[in-house]
Each structure stands twice: as C-alpha cells, then as structure tokens.
N, CA, C, O and CB atoms as a CASP TS submission, in Angstrom:
PFRMAT TS
TARGET T0000
AUTHOR 0000-0000-0000
METHOD Language model
MODEL 1
PARENT N/A
ATOM      1  N   MET     1       3.327  -3.284   8.538  1.00  0.00           N
ATOM      2  CA  MET     1       2.213  -4.226   7.428  1.00  0.00           C
ATOM      3  C   MET     1       0.745  -3.241   7.787  1.00  0.00           C
ATOM      4  O   MET     1       0.421  -2.493   8.710  1.00  0.00           O
ATOM      5  CB  MET     1       1.934  -6.477   8.049  1.00  0.00           C
ATOM      6  N   LEU     2       0.270  -3.588   6.843  1.00  0.00           N
ATOM      7  CA  LEU     2      -0.993  -3.192   6.842  1.00  0.00           C
ATOM      8  C   LEU     2      -2.491  -3.564   7.319  1.00  0.00           C
ATOM      9  O   LEU     2      -3.281  -3.403   6.388  1.00  0.00           O
ATOM     10  CB  LEU     2      -1.011  -3.118   5.965  1.00  0.00           C
ATOM     11  N   LYS     3      -2.865  -3.841   8.046  1.00  0.00           N
ATOM     12  CA  LYS     3      -3.914  -4.176   7.411  1.00  0.00           C
ATOM     13  C   LYS     3      -5.612  -4.273   7.130  1.00  0.00           C
ATOM     14  O   LYS     3      -6.158  -3.266   7.581  1.00  0.00           O
ATOM     15  CB  LYS     3      -3.611  -4.769   7.474  1.00  0.00           C
ATOM     16  N   THR     4      -6.290  -4.945   6.688  1.00  0.00           N
ATOM     17  CA  THR     4      -7.222  -4.513   5.781  1.00  0.00           C
ATOM     18  C   THR     4      -8.538  -3.449   6.860  1.00  0.00           C
ATOM     19  O   THR     4      -8.894  -2.389   6.345  1.00  0.00           O
ATOM     20  CB  THR     4      -7.874  -6.126   4.928  1.00  0.00           C
ATOM     21  N   GLN     5      -9.011  -3.742   7.954  1.00  0.00           N
ATOM     22  CA  GLN     5     -10.325  -2.493   8.037  1.00  0.00           C
ATOM     23  C   GLN     5      -9.537  -1.556   8.360  1.00  0.00           C
ATOM     24  O   GLN     5     -10.079  -0.574   8.867  1.00  0.00           O
ATOM     25  CB  GLN     5     -11.687  -2.575   9.202  1.00  0.00           C
ATOM     26  N   GLN     6      -7.452  -1.511   8.123  1.00  0.00           N
ATOM     27  CA  GLN     6      -6.810   0.529   8.193  1.00  0.00           C
ATOM     28  C   GLN     6      -6.860   0.989   7.048  1.00  0.00           C
ATOM     29  O   GLN     6      -6.382   2.081   6.743  1.00  0.00           O
ATOM     30  CB  GLN     6      -5.039   1.014   8.621  1.00  0.00           C
ATOM     31  N   ILE     7      -7.613  -0.005   6.038  1.00  0.00           N
ATOM     32  CA  ILE     7      -6.906   1.284   4.587  1.00  0.00           C
ATOM     33  C   ILE     7      -8.659   1.637   4.536  1.00  0.00           C
ATOM     34  O   ILE     7      -9.807   1.222   4.379  1.00  0.00           O
ATOM     35  CB  ILE     7      -5.816   0.323   2.328  1.00  0.00           C
ATOM     36  N   GLN     8      -7.534   3.016   4.876  1.00  0.00           N
ATOM     37  CA  GLN     8      -8.852   4.071   4.422  1.00  0.00           C
ATOM     38  C   GLN     8      -8.718   5.173   3.004  1.00  0.00           C
ATOM     39  O   GLN     8      -7.607   5.640   2.753  1.00  0.00           O
ATOM     40  CB  GLN     8      -9.092   5.200   5.860  1.00  0.00           C
ATOM     41  N   MET     9      -9.829   5.509   2.188  1.00  0.00           N
ATOM     42  CA  MET     9      -9.447   6.576   1.153  1.00  0.00           C
ATOM     43  C   MET     9      -8.685   7.877   2.141  1.00  0.00           C
ATOM     44  O   MET     9      -8.905   8.522   3.166  1.00  0.00           O
ATOM     45  CB  MET     9     -11.041   7.158   0.217  1.00  0.00           C
ATOM     46  N   ASN    10      -7.711   7.748   1.106  1.00  0.00           N
ATOM     47  CA  ASN    10      -6.905   9.476   1.279  1.00  0.00           C
ATOM     48  C   ASN    10      -5.748   9.367   2.527  1.00  0.00           C
ATOM     49  O   ASN    10      -4.950  10.183   2.988  1.00  0.00           O
ATOM     50  CB  ASN    10      -8.340  10.987   1.918  1.00  0.00           C
ATOM     51  N   ALA    11      -6.042   8.046   2.815  1.00  0.00           N
ATOM     52  CA  ALA    11      -4.974   7.799   3.834  1.00  0.00           C
ATOM     53  C   ALA    11      -2.728   7.287   3.515  1.00  0.00           C
ATOM     54  O   ALA    11      -2.187   6.453   2.789  1.00  0.00           O
ATOM     55  CB  ALA    11      -5.931   6.404   4.579  1.00  0.00           C
ATOM     56  N   LYS    12      -2.131   8.395   4.567  1.00  0.00           N
ATOM     57  CA  LYS    12      -1.255   9.006   3.733  1.00  0.00           C
ATOM     58  C   LYS    12       0.032   7.495   3.947  1.00  0.00           C
ATOM     59  O   LYS    12       0.290   7.311   5.136  1.00  0.00           O
ATOM     60  CB  LYS    12      -0.795  10.905   4.372  1.00  0.00           C
ATOM     61  N   VAL    13       0.627   6.704   3.160  1.00  0.00           N
ATOM     62  CA  VAL    13       1.344   5.839   3.244  1.00  0.00           C
ATOM     63  C   VAL    13       2.317   5.791   2.801  1.00  0.00           C
ATOM     64  O   VAL    13       2.500   6.450   1.778  1.00  0.00           O
ATOM     65  CB  VAL    13       1.000   5.140   3.061  1.00  0.00           C
ATOM     66  N   ARG    14       3.555   4.883   3.431  1.00  0.00           N
ATOM     67  CA  ARG    14       4.605   4.711   3.085  1.00  0.00           C
ATOM     68  C   ARG    14       4.385   2.900   2.202  1.00  0.00           C
ATOM     69  O   ARG    14       3.833   1.804   2.292  1.00  0.00           O
ATOM     70  CB  ARG    14       5.596   5.007   4.497  1.00  0.00           C
ATOM     71  N   TYR    15       5.914   4.301   0.861  1.00  0.00           N
ATOM     72  CA  TYR    15       5.552   2.240  -0.104  1.00  0.00           C
ATOM     73  C   TYR    15       6.900   1.612   0.324  1.00  0.00           C
ATOM     74  O   TYR    15       7.812   2.401   0.573  1.00  0.00           O
ATOM     75  CB  TYR    15       5.485   2.077  -2.635  1.00  0.00           C
ATOM     76  N   TYR    16       7.188  -0.044   0.466  1.00  0.00           N
ATOM     77  CA  TYR    16       8.214   0.054   0.529  1.00  0.00           C
ATOM     78  C   TYR    16       8.300  -0.831  -0.486  1.00  0.00           C
ATOM     79  O   TYR    16       7.569  -1.807  -0.317  1.00  0.00           O
ATOM     80  CB  TYR    16       8.775  -0.023   1.648  1.00  0.00           C
ATOM     81  N   PRO    17       8.928  -0.836  -1.472  1.00  0.00           N
ATOM     82  CA  PRO    17       9.420  -1.983  -2.976  1.00  0.00           C
ATOM     83  C   PRO    17       9.092  -3.140  -2.365  1.00  0.00           C
ATOM     84  O   PRO    17       8.260  -4.040  -2.248  1.00  0.00           O
ATOM     85  CB  PRO    17      11.298  -2.121  -3.609  1.00  0.00           C
ATOM     86  N   LEU    18      10.379  -2.594  -1.950  1.00  0.00           N
ATOM     87  CA  LEU    18      11.082  -4.242  -0.701  1.00  0.00           C
ATOM     88  C   LEU    18      11.272  -4.580   0.030  1.00  0.00           C
ATOM     89  O   LEU    18      12.337  -4.213   0.527  1.00  0.00           O
ATOM     90  CB  LEU    18      11.834  -4.835  -0.430  1.00  0.00           C
ATOM     91  N   LEU    19      10.470  -5.542   0.748  1.00  0.00           N
ATOM     92  CA  LEU    19      10.051  -6.554   2.495  1.00  0.00           C
ATOM     93  C   LEU    19      11.632  -6.185   3.131  1.00  0.00           C
ATOM     94  O   LEU    19      11.506  -5.537   4.170  1.00  0.00           O
ATOM     95  CB  LEU    19       9.707  -9.095   2.302  1.00  0.00           C
ATOM     96  N   LYS    20      12.541  -6.342   2.904  1.00  0.00           N
ATOM     97  CA  LYS    20      14.138  -5.992   3.273  1.00  0.00           C
ATOM     98  C   LYS    20      14.928  -4.871   3.337  1.00  0.00           C
ATOM     99  O   LYS    20      15.955  -4.748   4.004  1.00  0.00           O
ATOM    100  CB  LYS    20      14.847  -6.510   2.566  1.00  0.00           C
ATOM    101  N   ASN    21      14.386  -4.017   2.583  1.00  0.00           N
ATOM    102  CA  ASN    21      15.230  -2.852   3.020  1.00  0.00           C
ATOM    103  C   ASN    21      14.063  -1.656   3.414  1.00  0.00           C
ATOM    104  O   ASN    21      13.132  -1.277   2.704  1.00  0.00           O
ATOM    105  CB  ASN    21      16.380  -2.345   1.675  1.00  0.00           C
ATOM    106  N   LYS    22      14.391  -1.249   4.623  1.00  0.00           N
ATOM    107  CA  LYS    22      12.669  -0.182   4.920  1.00  0.00           C
ATOM    108  C   LYS    22      13.977   1.360   4.736  1.00  0.00           C
ATOM    109  O   LYS    22      13.718   2.554   4.890  1.00  0.00           O
ATOM    110  CB  LYS    22      11.365  -0.452   7.549  1.00  0.00           C
ATOM    111  N   ASP    23      14.949   0.902   4.474  1.00  0.00           N
ATOM    112  CA  ASP    23      15.929   2.666   3.622  1.00  0.00           C
ATOM    113  C   ASP    23      14.912   2.816   2.995  1.00  0.00           C
ATOM    114  O   ASP    23      14.439   3.952   3.012  1.00  0.00           O
ATOM    115  CB  ASP    23      17.604   2.723   2.345  1.00  0.00           C
ATOM    116  N   VAL    24      14.273   1.868   2.300  1.00  0.00           N
ATOM    117  CA  VAL    24      14.301   3.070   0.632  1.00  0.00           C
ATOM    118  C   VAL    24      12.724   2.657   0.645  1.00  0.00           C
ATOM    119  O   VAL    24      12.243   1.541   0.835  1.00  0.00           O
ATOM    120  CB  VAL    24      15.561   2.443  -1.420  1.00  0.00           C
ATOM    121  N   PHE    25      11.949   4.109   0.340  1.00  0.00           N
ATOM    122  CA  PHE    25      10.554   4.208   0.478  1.00  0.00           C
ATOM    123  C   PHE    25       9.945   5.087   0.293  1.00  0.00           C
ATOM    124  O   PHE    25      10.211   6.032   1.037  1.00  0.00           O
ATOM    125  CB  PHE    25      10.172   3.987   1.336  1.00  0.00           C
ATOM    126  N   THR    26       8.639   5.356  -0.910  1.00  0.00           N
ATOM    127  CA  THR    26       8.284   6.124  -0.702  1.00  0.00           C
ATOM    128  C   THR    26       6.897   6.884  -0.723  1.00  0.00           C
ATOM    129  O   THR    26       6.132   6.032  -1.173  1.00  0.00           O
ATOM    130  CB  THR    26       8.933   6.321  -1.035  1.00  0.00           C
ATOM    131  N   GLU    27       6.237   7.910  -0.503  1.00  0.00           N
ATOM    132  CA  GLU    27       5.091   8.622   0.202  1.00  0.00           C
ATOM    133  C   GLU    27       3.969   8.907  -0.990  1.00  0.00           C
ATOM    134  O   GLU    27       3.957   9.731  -1.904  1.00  0.00           O
ATOM    135  CB  GLU    27       5.659  10.129   0.971  1.00  0.00           C
ATOM    136  N   HIS    28       3.042   7.887  -0.593  1.00  0.00           N
ATOM    137  CA  HIS    28       1.803   8.312  -1.214  1.00  0.00           C
ATOM    138  C   HIS    28       0.634   8.449  -0.810  1.00  0.00           C
ATOM    139  O   HIS    28       0.600   8.601   0.411  1.00  0.00           O
ATOM    140  CB  HIS    28       1.583   7.765  -1.975  1.00  0.00           C
ATOM    141  N   VAL    29      -0.773   8.467  -1.513  1.00  0.00           N
ATOM    142  CA  VAL    29      -2.015   8.212   0.038  1.00  0.00           C
ATOM    143  C   VAL    29      -2.475   7.187  -1.096  1.00  0.00           C
ATOM    144  O   VAL    29      -2.372   7.384  -2.307  1.00  0.00           O
ATOM    145  CB  VAL    29      -3.568   9.858   0.857  1.00  0.00           C
ATOM    146  N   ILE    30      -2.995   6.068  -0.482  1.00  0.00           N
ATOM    147  CA  ILE    30      -3.951   5.456  -1.076  1.00  0.00           C
ATOM    148  C   ILE    30      -5.070   6.225  -1.325  1.00  0.00           C
ATOM    149  O   ILE    30      -5.671   6.979  -0.560  1.00  0.00           O
ATOM    150  CB  ILE    30      -4.243   4.443  -0.451  1.00  0.00           C
ATOM    151  N   THR    31      -5.339   5.878  -2.784  1.00  0.00           N
ATOM    152  CA  THR    31      -6.722   5.702  -3.725  1.00  0.00           C
ATOM    153  C   THR    31      -8.357   5.217  -4.520  1.00  0.00           C
ATOM    154  O   THR    31      -9.181   5.401  -5.416  1.00  0.00           O
ATOM    155  CB  THR    31      -6.440   5.608  -4.054  1.00  0.00           C
ATOM    156  N   SER    32      -7.965   4.513  -3.380  1.00  0.00           N
ATOM    157  CA  SER    32      -8.772   2.561  -3.416  1.00  0.00           C
ATOM    158  C   SER    32      -8.535   1.678  -2.783  1.00  0.00           C
ATOM    159  O   SER    32      -7.478   1.124  -2.480  1.00  0.00           O
ATOM    160  CB  SER    32      -8.620   1.637  -4.463  1.00  0.00           C
ATOM    161  N   GLU    33     -10.155   1.410  -2.414  1.00  0.00           N
ATOM    162  CA  GLU    33     -10.749   1.097  -1.745  1.00  0.00           C
ATOM    163  C   GLU    33      -9.899  -0.886  -2.168  1.00  0.00           C
ATOM    164  O   GLU    33      -9.484  -1.126  -3.302  1.00  0.00           O
ATOM    165  CB  GLU    33     -12.396   1.807  -1.976  1.00  0.00           C
ATOM    166  N   CYS    34      -9.846  -1.764  -1.241  1.00  0.00           N
ATOM    167  CA  CYS    34      -8.844  -1.995  -1.151  1.00  0.00           C
ATOM    168  C   CYS    34      -9.019  -3.943  -1.713  1.00  0.00           C
ATOM    169  O   CYS    34      -8.328  -4.550  -0.894  1.00  0.00           O
ATOM    170  CB  CYS    34      -8.360  -1.393   0.366  1.00  0.00           C
ATOM    171  N   TRP    35      -9.385  -4.555  -2.306  1.00  0.00           N
ATOM    172  CA  TRP    35      -9.194  -5.827  -3.213  1.00  0.00           C
ATOM    173  C   TRP    35      -8.574  -6.855  -3.262  1.00  0.00           C
ATOM    174  O   TRP    35      -7.421  -6.648  -2.884  1.00  0.00           O
ATOM    175  CB  TRP    35      -8.914  -5.671  -4.046  1.00  0.00           C
ATOM    176  N   GLU    36      -8.855  -8.539  -3.716  1.00  0.00           N
ATOM    177  CA  GLU    36      -8.057  -9.730  -3.847  1.00  0.00           C
ATOM    178  C   GLU    36      -7.393  -9.911  -5.114  1.00  0.00           C
ATOM    179  O   GLU    36      -8.015  -9.523  -6.103  1.00  0.00           O
ATOM    180  CB  GLU    36      -8.830 -10.847  -3.613  1.00  0.00           C
ATOM    181  N   MET    37      -6.388 -10.363  -5.263  1.00  0.00           N
ATOM    182  CA  MET    37      -5.902  -9.922  -5.588  1.00  0.00           C
ATOM    183  C   MET    37      -4.152 -11.338  -6.000  1.00  0.00           C
ATOM    184  O   MET    37      -2.992 -11.065  -5.691  1.00  0.00           O
ATOM    185  CB  MET    37      -6.198  -8.691  -4.700  1.00  0.00           C
ATOM    186  N   CYS    38      -4.662 -12.846  -6.803  1.00  0.00           N
ATOM    187  CA  CYS    38      -3.499 -14.088  -6.491  1.00  0.00           C
ATOM    188  C   CYS    38      -3.571 -13.799  -5.487  1.00  0.00           C
ATOM    189  O   CYS    38      -2.598 -13.199  -5.031  1.00  0.00           O
ATOM    190  CB  CYS    38      -2.021 -14.256  -6.999  1.00  0.00           C
ATOM    191  N   GLY    39      -4.346 -13.971  -4.892  1.00  0.00           N
ATOM    192  CA  GLY    39      -4.183 -14.389  -3.510  1.00  0.00           C
ATOM    193  C   GLY    39      -3.689 -13.325  -2.828  1.00  0.00           C
ATOM    194  O   GLY    39      -3.716 -13.764  -1.678  1.00  0.00           O
ATOM    195  N   GLU    40      -3.091 -11.805  -2.732  1.00  0.00           N
ATOM    196  CA  GLU    40      -2.938 -10.824  -1.938  1.00  0.00           C
ATOM    197  C   GLU    40      -3.857  -9.600  -2.079  1.00  0.00           C
ATOM    198  O   GLU    40      -4.368  -9.120  -3.091  1.00  0.00           O
ATOM    199  CB  GLU    40      -1.708 -10.515  -2.044  1.00  0.00           C
ATOM    200  N   THR    41      -3.904  -9.349  -1.216  1.00  0.00           N
ATOM    201  CA  THR    41      -5.160  -7.994  -0.886  1.00  0.00           C
ATOM    202  C   THR    41      -4.108  -6.372  -1.244  1.00  0.00           C
ATOM    203  O   THR    41      -3.060  -5.954  -0.751  1.00  0.00           O
ATOM    204  CB  THR    41      -5.847  -8.043   1.513  1.00  0.00           C
ATOM    205  N   VAL    42      -4.848  -5.945  -2.105  1.00  0.00           N
ATOM    206  CA  VAL    42      -3.617  -5.103  -3.147  1.00  0.00           C
ATOM    207  C   VAL    42      -5.203  -3.503  -3.294  1.00  0.00           C
ATOM    208  O   VAL    42      -6.369  -3.459  -3.686  1.00  0.00           O
ATOM    209  CB  VAL    42      -2.960  -6.558  -5.586  1.00  0.00           C
ATOM    210  N   VAL    43      -4.238  -2.569  -2.727  1.00  0.00           N
ATOM    211  CA  VAL    43      -4.761  -1.007  -3.354  1.00  0.00           C
ATOM    212  C   VAL    43      -4.497  -0.222  -4.272  1.00  0.00           C
ATOM    213  O   VAL    43      -3.471  -0.512  -4.887  1.00  0.00           O
ATOM    214  CB  VAL    43      -4.653  -0.168  -2.734  1.00  0.00           C
ATOM    215  N   LYS    44      -5.072   0.738  -4.630  1.00  0.00           N
ATOM    216  CA  LYS    44      -3.911   1.544  -5.430  1.00  0.00           C
ATOM    217  C   LYS    44      -3.847   2.358  -4.435  1.00  0.00           C
ATOM    218  O   LYS    44      -4.478   2.579  -3.401  1.00  0.00           O
ATOM    219  CB  LYS    44      -4.134   2.265  -6.943  1.00  0.00           C
ATOM    220  N   ILE    45      -2.659   2.881  -5.147  1.00  0.00           N
ATOM    221  CA  ILE    45      -2.155   4.110  -4.327  1.00  0.00           C
ATOM    222  C   ILE    45      -1.848   5.623  -6.268  1.00  0.00           C
ATOM    223  O   ILE    45      -1.891   5.579  -7.498  1.00  0.00           O
ATOM    224  CB  ILE    45       0.079   3.273  -3.036  1.00  0.00           C
ATOM    225  N   SER    46      -1.566   6.678  -5.063  1.00  0.00           N
ATOM    226  CA  SER    46      -0.590   7.697  -6.127  1.00  0.00           C
ATOM    227  C   SER    46       0.026   7.726  -6.747  1.00  0.00           C
ATOM    228  O   SER    46       1.078   7.640  -6.112  1.00  0.00           O
ATOM    229  CB  SER    46      -0.019   8.290  -6.047  1.00  0.00           C
ATOM    230  N   GLY    47       0.247   7.797  -7.723  1.00  0.00           N
ATOM    231  CA  GLY    47       1.555   7.610  -8.651  1.00  0.00           C
ATOM    232  C   GLY    47       1.822   6.227  -9.768  1.00  0.00           C
ATOM    233  O   GLY    47       2.410   6.040 -10.834  1.00  0.00           O
ATOM    234  N   LYS    48       0.687   5.125  -8.421  1.00  0.00           N
ATOM    235  CA  LYS    48       1.124   3.900  -8.614  1.00  0.00           C
ATOM    236  C   LYS    48       0.147   3.250  -9.935  1.00  0.00           C
ATOM    237  O   LYS    48      -1.063   3.475  -9.912  1.00  0.00           O
ATOM    238  CB  LYS    48       1.030   3.110  -7.146  1.00  0.00           C
ATOM    239  N   SER    49       0.708   2.499 -10.986  1.00  0.00           N
ATOM    240  CA  SER    49      -0.280   2.034 -11.526  1.00  0.00           C
ATOM    241  C   SER    49      -0.722   0.308 -11.512  1.00  0.00           C
ATOM    242  O   SER    49      -0.147  -0.641 -12.045  1.00  0.00           O
ATOM    243  CB  SER    49      -0.053   2.555 -12.715  1.00  0.00           C
ATOM    244  N   GLY    50      -1.724   0.341 -10.843  1.00  0.00           N
ATOM    245  CA  GLY    50      -2.512  -1.567 -11.214  1.00  0.00           C
ATOM    246  C   GLY    50      -2.386  -0.913  -9.012  1.00  0.00           C
ATOM    247  O   GLY    50      -1.890   0.059  -8.442  1.00  0.00           O
ATOM    248  N   GLY    51      -3.225  -2.273  -8.520  1.00  0.00           N
ATOM    249  CA  GLY    51      -2.453  -2.415  -6.786  1.00  0.00           C
ATOM    250  C   GLY    51      -1.308  -2.822  -6.631  1.00  0.00           C
ATOM    251  O   GLY    51      -0.775  -3.544  -7.474  1.00  0.00           O
ATOM    252  N   VAL    52      -0.598  -2.373  -5.329  1.00  0.00           N
ATOM    253  CA  VAL    52       0.633  -3.049  -4.684  1.00  0.00           C
ATOM    254  C   VAL    52       0.004  -3.428  -3.538  1.00  0.00           C
ATOM    255  O   VAL    52      -0.822  -2.854  -2.829  1.00  0.00           O
ATOM    256  CB  VAL    52       1.980  -2.170  -4.417  1.00  0.00           C
ATOM    257  N   SER    53       0.711  -4.849  -3.455  1.00  0.00           N
ATOM    258  CA  SER    53       0.069  -5.108  -1.652  1.00  0.00           C
ATOM    259  C   SER    53       0.099  -4.702  -0.476  1.00  0.00           C
ATOM    260  O   SER    53       0.992  -3.994  -0.009  1.00  0.00           O
ATOM    261  CB  SER    53       0.293  -5.947  -1.117  1.00  0.00           C
ATOM    262  N   ILE    54      -0.917  -5.130   0.141  1.00  0.00           N
ATOM    263  CA  ILE    54      -0.859  -4.318   1.303  1.00  0.00           C
ATOM    264  C   ILE    54       0.015  -4.430   2.536  1.00  0.00           C
ATOM    265  O   ILE    54      -0.185  -3.639   3.459  1.00  0.00           O
ATOM    266  CB  ILE    54      -1.958  -4.346   1.714  1.00  0.00           C
ATOM    267  N   GLU    55       1.229  -5.597   2.655  1.00  0.00           N
ATOM    268  CA  GLU    55       2.387  -6.089   3.106  1.00  0.00           C
ATOM    269  C   GLU    55       3.765  -4.515   2.966  1.00  0.00           C
ATOM    270  O   GLU    55       4.689  -4.087   3.659  1.00  0.00           O
ATOM    271  CB  GLU    55       2.672  -7.675   1.981  1.00  0.00           C
ATOM    272  N   HIS    56       3.107  -4.159   1.641  1.00  0.00           N
ATOM    273  CA  HIS    56       4.142  -3.285   0.851  1.00  0.00           C
ATOM    274  C   HIS    56       4.039  -1.995   2.032  1.00  0.00           C
ATOM    275  O   HIS    56       5.020  -1.653   2.692  1.00  0.00           O
ATOM    276  CB  HIS    56       3.591  -2.822  -1.067  1.00  0.00           C
ATOM    277  N   LEU    57       2.841  -1.431   2.149  1.00  0.00           N
ATOM    278  CA  LEU    57       2.461  -0.654   3.074  1.00  0.00           C
ATOM    279  C   LEU    57       2.843   0.117   5.211  1.00  0.00           C
ATOM    280  O   LEU    57       2.702  -0.290   6.364  1.00  0.00           O
ATOM    281  CB  LEU    57       1.488  -1.309   2.787  1.00  0.00           C
ATOM    282  N   GLU    58       3.159   0.898   4.754  1.00  0.00           N
ATOM    283  CA  GLU    58       2.798   1.484   6.068  1.00  0.00           C
ATOM    284  C   GLU    58       1.938   3.299   6.196  1.00  0.00           C
ATOM    285  O   GLU    58       1.907   4.250   5.416  1.00  0.00           O
ATOM    286  CB  GLU    58       4.403   1.466   6.835  1.00  0.00           C
ATOM    287  N   LEU    59       1.431   3.092   7.404  1.00  0.00           N
ATOM    288  CA  LEU    59       0.530   4.104   7.662  1.00  0.00           C
ATOM    289  C   LEU    59       1.915   5.681   8.288  1.00  0.00           C
ATOM    290  O   LEU    59       3.029   5.813   8.794  1.00  0.00           O
ATOM    291  CB  LEU    59      -0.862   3.289   9.116  1.00  0.00           C
ATOM    292  N   ILE    60       1.118   6.242   7.925  1.00  0.00           N
ATOM    293  CA  ILE    60       2.550   7.672   7.487  1.00  0.00           C
ATOM    294  C   ILE    60       1.801   8.193   9.563  1.00  0.00           C
ATOM    295  O   ILE    60       2.265   9.164  10.161  1.00  0.00           O
ATOM    296  CB  ILE    60       1.905   9.744   5.058  1.00  0.00           C
TER
END
C-alpha cells in the first residue's frame, strides 16, 4: 500500500482490483497528484478512468 508522500507523477505501480487476491494485478503509471474523495486518498493511473484508491497500489 502506498502512502501519500510516495505518490509521484510517472511512477510505475501495480494496481490490485481486489486487495484479498494479490495474484491479480495490472501495471500502470501514476498520471495525477492525489486527492481526497469520500474519505479515501485517490489518484489517477494510466488506463483507468477516474481515481483509484492508493490502498490498491504498490510501487514497482
């Protein structure tokens, strides 16, 4: 899980759609700064529309 201070533009990350299953992931690039939405810290990543929770991301 990423922390807010680790978020950097163009950083490569693994996105886990389901936190309970670490066998399923896709690789992306962070394309925005992070922001708060409904109590979650989210960020935009390549190939996905909208924001995704940083709890679902891991730096590569």
